[in-house]
N, C-alpha and C positions, 0 to 999 in steps of 0.2 A: 551740164550741171553735175557737181560732185555728188558722191554717194551721201555725204553728210547733209547736203542741201536737199537731196531727194527725200531723205528720211524726214527732214523738217517740214517739207511741203506736204507730206501725208501723215498727219498726226495719228498717234495711236488712239483707238476708240476709247481707251481708258484714261486718257490724259486731256487736259483742257487744250482746245485748238488755238493756234496763233491768230493774230489779228488779220482780218481780210484786207486785201489791198484797197478795196473800195470803202473801207470803214473810215469815217472822219476821225480826226484826232480826238482823243479822250478829253471831254469837257468837264468831267466831274472827278474829284479826288475819290479814293476808295471809301472815305467816310464823308462825302460831300453832303450838301443840303438835301438833295433828292433822296439819298439813301437814309439819312436820319429821319426825314419826314415820313417816308414809307415805313420805316421801323416803328415810328410812333403810331401809325395807323394799325399795324399788326398788334402792338401792345394794347391799344385801347380796345380793339376787338376782343382780345382775350379778357381784358378787365371787365367789359360790359357783360360778356357771357357769364363770367364767374359771379358777378354781382347778382345776376338773375338766379343762377343755380343755388346760391346760398339761401335765397329767400323762397325757394320752392315749398318748403314745409309751411311757412307762414301763409303763402298764397293758397295752398291746399286747404288749410283751416278756414281761410276767409271765404272760400267757395263751397265749403262742406263737401269735399269730394271724397269718394272712395278710392282705393288704389286703382281699380280698373278705370274709373272715370278720369282720374288724373292721368293715367297712361294714355287714354284717348286724346286728352287735351294736349299732352306733350307730343303726341304723334303729329298734331297740327303744326307744331314748330318745324318738325322734320319735313312735312309735306310742303310747307311754304318755302323752305330752303331748296328742296329738290326741284320744285316747279320753277323757281326763279333762276337757278343756275344756268340752264341753257339760254334763256332770254338775255341774261346779263352778258354771256359770251358774245352774243350778236351785237349788243349795245356797245361793248368794248371795241369791236371791229369798226363800228360806224362812227362813234364819237371819241374813241380813245379810252384807254384803261384808267388814266389818272382822273379825268372828270367823273367817271362812273364810280371810282373808288370813293371820292369825296361825297357824292350823292348817296351811295349805299351806307357809308358810316353815319351820315346825317340822319338817314331813315332809322338806322339801328339805335342811335342815341335817343331819338324820339320814342321809338317803339318800346324801349326798356322801361319807360315810365308806366306803360299801360296795364301790365298785369296786376299792379297794386290797386287798380280801380275796377277790376272785374269782380262781379258778385254772383256769377253763375258759371257752370261748366261751359255752356254755349258761348258766353262772352269771353271767357278765358281762351277757349279754342280759337275764337276769331282774332283776338289780339296776338296770340302766339303765331298765327298764320303770318301776320304782318311782321312780327319779330323775326320769324324764320326767313321771310323774304329779305329783310335787311341783312341778316347774318349770312345767308347763302350768297346774296349778291356781293357783299363786302369780301367774302373769301375768294370768289372768282375774280373780281376786279383787282383786289390787292395782289393776288398771285400773278395775274396777267401783267400788271405793272412791274412786279418784281422780276418776271422773266425778261422784260425789256431792259430793265436796269442791269441785270446779270450780263446781258449781251453788251451793254454799254461799257461796263466796268471790266469785262473780259476776265472775271474771276467767279468761281462757283460760290457766291455769297448767299444763295437762297436759304441755307440753314440758319443764317443769322437773323433773317426776318422772322422765321418761325420760333427762334429763341425769344424774340421780342414778344410774340404771342404767348409763349409759355410763361415768361416772367410777368407779363401783364395779367395772366390768369392767376398766378400765385399771389400777386399784389391785390388783385380783386378779391380773392378768397380771404386773405388776411384782413384787409380793411373792412370788408363786409361782415366778417365774423366779429370783429371788434365793435362794430356799430350795431350789431344785431340787438343788443339790449337797450342802448340809449335812444335809438331812432326807430320809428315805425317803418314798415315796409315801404309805404308811399314816399316818405322823406328820403330813405336810403336810396331807393331807385331813382328818385328825382335828382338827388345830388350826383349819382353815378351818370345819369343822362346829361346833366349839365357839364360835368367834366368831359364826357365824351364829345359833346358839341364844341366845347372850347378847344379841345385837341384837334377836332376835325377842321375847325375854322383856321387855327394857327398853322397846323401842318399842311392843310389843303392849300393855303396861300403859297407856302414854300414849294410844295410839290408842283403846283400848276405854273409857277413862275420859273421853275428850273428848266434847263434846256431839255428838249425832248430826246429820248433815247434814239440813237441812230439805227437804221436798218442794217444789220450785219448778218452774215451767214451763220446759222446756228451751229453749235458744237456737234460734230458728227457722232460723238459718243452719246450725246443726249438725244439727238433727233434722227440722225442718219440722213439719207438722201431725201426722204420725204420732207424733213424739216427744212432742208436747203431749198426745196421747191416752194415751200411757204414763203421763205424770205425773198426768193426771186420773184414770186408772184406779187408780193407786196411792192417790190421795186418797179415791176413792169406795169402793173395795173391797179395798184392801191388795194384797199380793203376787200373789194370784190374778188380780185384775183387771189388774194391770200385765203379768203374763205373757200374759194373753189379748190385751191391746193390742199387746204385742210380737210376737204371732203373726199379726197381721193382714197381708194380702198387701202392702199399700202399705208398711208398716213393714219387712217382711222384704225387699222389693225395695230399699228405701233402704239397709238394713244390708248387703245383698248387694253393692251398688255400692261402698259404703265398704270392705267386706271385700276386694273385688277391688283397690281402691286400696292397701290394706295388703299384699295379695299382690304387686302389682307393685313396691312399695317393698322388701319383704323379699326378693324375687327378686334385686334388685340388692345388698342387704346380704349375702346368702348367697354370691352369686357373687364379690363382692369379697373377702370373708373368706377364701375358699378359693383364689382364683386370682391375687390381686394380686402376691404375692411371686414366683410362677412366671412371670408375665408380665414383671415387671421384670427378672428374671434371664435368662430365655431369649430374650425378644423385644427388649428394650431394652438388654440386656447390662449391667445394673447388678450390682455386687457383692452378696454375700449381706447384708452389713451395711446397704448403701444400700437394698436391697429391703425389709428389715425396717423401716427408717426410713420408707419410702414408705407402708406400711400404717399405721404409727404416726401419720403425718401425717393420713391419712384419718380414723382413729379420733378424734384430738384435734379435728379440724375438725367432726366430727359432734357430739361432746360440747359444743364451744363453740357450735355452731349451736343446740343445744337450750337452752343457758343463755339465749340471747337470744330464744328462741322466743316467750315470753309477751309481751315488748315488741313484737316484730314482729307478733304476732297482733293486738294492740291497734292498732298504727299502720296496718297494711295490711289487716286483716281476714283471716279464716282462708282464704277462697277464694283471695284474691290471694297469700297466703303459700305456699299449696300449689301454685298455678300457677307462681309464680316459682321455688320450690324445685325442682319437677320439671323445669322447663326448664333451670335451672342445672345440675342433676345430669346431664341428658341431654347438654348441651354439654361438661361436664367429662369425661364418660365417653368421648365421641368423641375428645377431646384425649388422655386417658390411654391409650386403646386404640391410637390411630393415630400419635401423635407419635413421631418417631424418637430424640429426645433424652431422657435420664433426667430432667433438671430439669422439662421441659415435661410429661412423663408424671406426675410426682409432683404438679405443680400441678393437673393434671387430676383426680387422685384427691382432692386437697383440695377442689376445687369439688364433686365428687360427695358428699363427706362433708357439706359445708355444705348442699347442695341436698336430700339425703335426710333431713337431721336431723329435721325436724318433720313430714314426711309421715305416717309411721306413727303417732306420738302423736296427731296431730289426727284421723286417720281413725278410730282406736280411740275417741277421745273423742266424736266425732260419732255413731259407731255406738252407743255407750253411751247418749247422750242420746236417740237414737231408739228403741232397743230394750231399754234397761236391761241387767242382767247377761247376759241371753241374747244381746243384740246384741253385747256385748263378746266373749262366747264364740264366736259365729259369725265375727265379723270377725277375732278372734285366731287361730281355727283356719285360716281362709283365709290369713292373713298368715304363719303358721307353715308352711303348705304351700308358700308361695312361697319361703321360706328353704330348704326341703327340695329343691324341684325346680330351683332356680337353679344350684347347683353341678353337678348331673347334666346338665342341658340344656347348660350351657357346655362340659362335658366332651365330650359327643357332637358338638357343633358344632365344637369345637376340632379333633377328629380329622378332620372333614370339610372344614373351611375354614380352619383355623388359629385360634389363640387370640385374636389381635387382632380378627378379624372376629366371633368368637363373643362377645367382650365388648361389641361394639356393640349386642347385644340388650338390654343393661342400659339403654342410652339409649332404646331403644324402650319398654321397660317404664316408665322414669321419665317419659317423655312421656305415656303413658297415665295414670299416677298423677297427673300435673298436670291433665289434662283431665277425668277422671272426677268430681271434686268439683264442677265447673261443671255437669255433668249433674244431680247431686243438687240443686244450687241451682235449676236451671230447673224441675225437677219440683216442688219446694216452692212455687214461685211459681204 
């Protein structure tokens, strides 16, 4: 074998790996029906969640809740998601990720109607448990199906799915905001749920009829030898062997590192979602309209960064993209938190959006390549936990040291998210 062929047979851990000899011919084009349908699922997931978030103030008035009572009710949503995620990972192993994706989105489309009909805190907490179960289940199942499709296409297209989620969320925010006056909460959420169900049925038919993703050896850069063991286990003994491989200590440790990467990223996303507007108005003295524009600029930057994520993953490699992204987010957060001028602060938030854009999708993709659906479930649970603790930690630190200093912890978390994937790469080698 020539030196050139030897190099090709052992791909760099920072480059996409070539096709395995045992891989069947590619049955789907880069933007084939399965990818379009799965992108539609990500988009409607973001749309439905945004439709609910926009109506939280109305639901709060409806149940006459105090801030603390509303916080406890919202915690039920998170509890429902975190409890459901590991179970959905096992369901994906048994029945396949695609059917579970369709079922989870159907549940979410139905559950989004229910908060408008709750008239007490207890009732609201109960329906949000169900809403959280649909939301958490959908995120695990969709990402597991996306991991399979990434392997089928042999391209790092995971960021494009999360771009669909971001644009769905932006669309949901805009449409729900426009309908806030003309339509009641019940009608607005009912129409959102109807749209979600229509997309679920249409995209579900396409997704379930599309050829199943072939079992291929995962990317060494994403999963390492533990991920290869998962693929081999699936070929040799089906889902039970894959589950056993996913439970090996080395695999679980790799998935845990990637889950902590997702946690650090989501910590920043949660903190920015809840505290950006307040920081811009109280600390940088922006008007309410300008402060809202600042968060919108961050959200659009994140969506745009995810659109270009596949191209950047191919050109830079996933490790480098995550490294540069985390460091960019850290630098942007320091500017956004400490700059005294509104334009500089908003520019900082734009850098944060661009930097964080691809960290979470790539961490979940690599966790799925290493541990299958259970790897996606573990990493997603940790990531969701980061989104929960971020706003709370920022709040306590803001009381102690001021909001600008509290927000600098997002820079620390982004730096950790940039460096942890390098640790995964070194362990693989």
